[in-house]
C-alpha positions in Angstrom: 14.3 3.4 -46.6 13.6 0.0 -48.3 10.1 -1.3 -47.5 11.6 -4.8 -46.9 14.0 -3.2 -44.4 11.1 -1.6 -42.7 9.2 -4.9 -42.4 12.3 -6.6 -40.9 12.6 -3.7 -38.3 8.8 -4.2 -37.5 9.7 -7.5 -35.8 12.5 -6.0 -33.9 10.2 -3.1 -32.8 7.6 -5.6 -31.5 10.1 -7.3 -29.5 11.3 -4.0 -28.0 7.7 -3.1 -27.2 7.1 -6.4 -25.5 10.2 -5.9 -23.5 9.1 -2.5 -22.6 5.8 -3.7 -21.4 7.3 -6.4 -19.3 9.5 -3.7 -17.6 6.4 -1.6 -17.0 4.8 -4.3 -15.0 8.1 -5.0 -13.0 8.8 -1.4 -12.3 8.0 -0.6 -8.6 8.1 2.8 -7.0 7.0 4.2 -3.6 5.7 7.6 -3.2 5.3 9.2 0.2 4.0 12.2 2.1 4.0 13.7 5.6 7.6 12.3 6.4 6.6 8.8 5.3 3.4 8.7 7.3 1.5 8.0 4.1 3.3 5.7 1.5 1.9 4.4 -1.8 3.5 1.6 -3.9 2.8 1.8 -7.6 3.8 -0.3 -10.7 4.9 1.1 -14.0 1.3 0.8 -15.2 0.2 3.3 -12.6 -1.6 0.6 -10.6 -1.6 1.2 -6.8 -0.2 -1.9 -5.3 -0.1 -1.0 -1.6 -1.0 1.8 0.8 0.5 2.3 4.1 -0.9 4.9 6.7 0.8 5.4 10.1 -1.8 5.1 12.9 -0.9 8.6 14.3 -2.2 10.1 11.0 -5.7 8.7 11.3 -7.8 11.4 13.0 -11.5 11.2 12.5 -11.8 14.9 13.1 -9.3 15.7 10.4 -10.1 13.6 7.2 -9.1 16.4 5.0 -5.5 16.1 6.1 -5.4 12.3 5.5 -6.9 12.9 2.0 -4.2 15.6 1.4 -1.4 13.3 2.3 -2.9 10.5 0.4 -3.1 12.7 -2.8 0.4 13.9 -2.3 1.8 10.4 -1.8 0.0 9.3 -5.0 1.3 12.3 -7.1 4.9 11.5 -5.8 4.6 7.8 -6.8 3.2 8.8 -10.2 6.1 11.1 -10.8 8.5 8.5 -9.9 6.9 6.1 -12.4 7.0 8.7 -15.2 10.8 9.2 -14.3 11.4 5.4 -14.4 9.5 5.1 -17.7 11.6 7.8 -19.2 14.8 6.3 -18.1 14.0 2.7 -19.0 12.5 3.4 -22.3 15.1 5.8 -23.5 17.6 2.9 -23.2 15.3 0.8 -25.4 14.8 3.5 -28.1 18.5 4.1 -28.3 18.2 7.5 -26.6 15.4 8.9 -28.8 13.3 11.3 -26.7 9.9 10.0 -25.4 7.2 12.6 -26.1 6.0 14.3 -22.8 2.7 12.8 -21.5 3.0 9.8 -23.8 2.4 7.6 -20.8 -0.1 9.8 -19.0 -0.5 8.8 -15.5 -2.6 10.3 -12.7 
């Protein structure tokens, strides 16, 4: 490929990456566990935005169950973010595969 063509494409690549970053911030998913008794909303940057816990789940005698539900809801939300990233970014990359683990997550 001609080096000048590569330089021209760099500007386009930068634009594409900026668009992808914007989409990441705008992406919202909700993970849940325990029949929706624990729900976690997360954005495409894996930042937890909101946590909802049903009152009936809060039992001071059984902290471990609440911790397990929270962890499961977080993992569910993280998996949904990764799926959304794959879907959104594959359209930006013209269908080129995104390497597994490229965006990490929790």
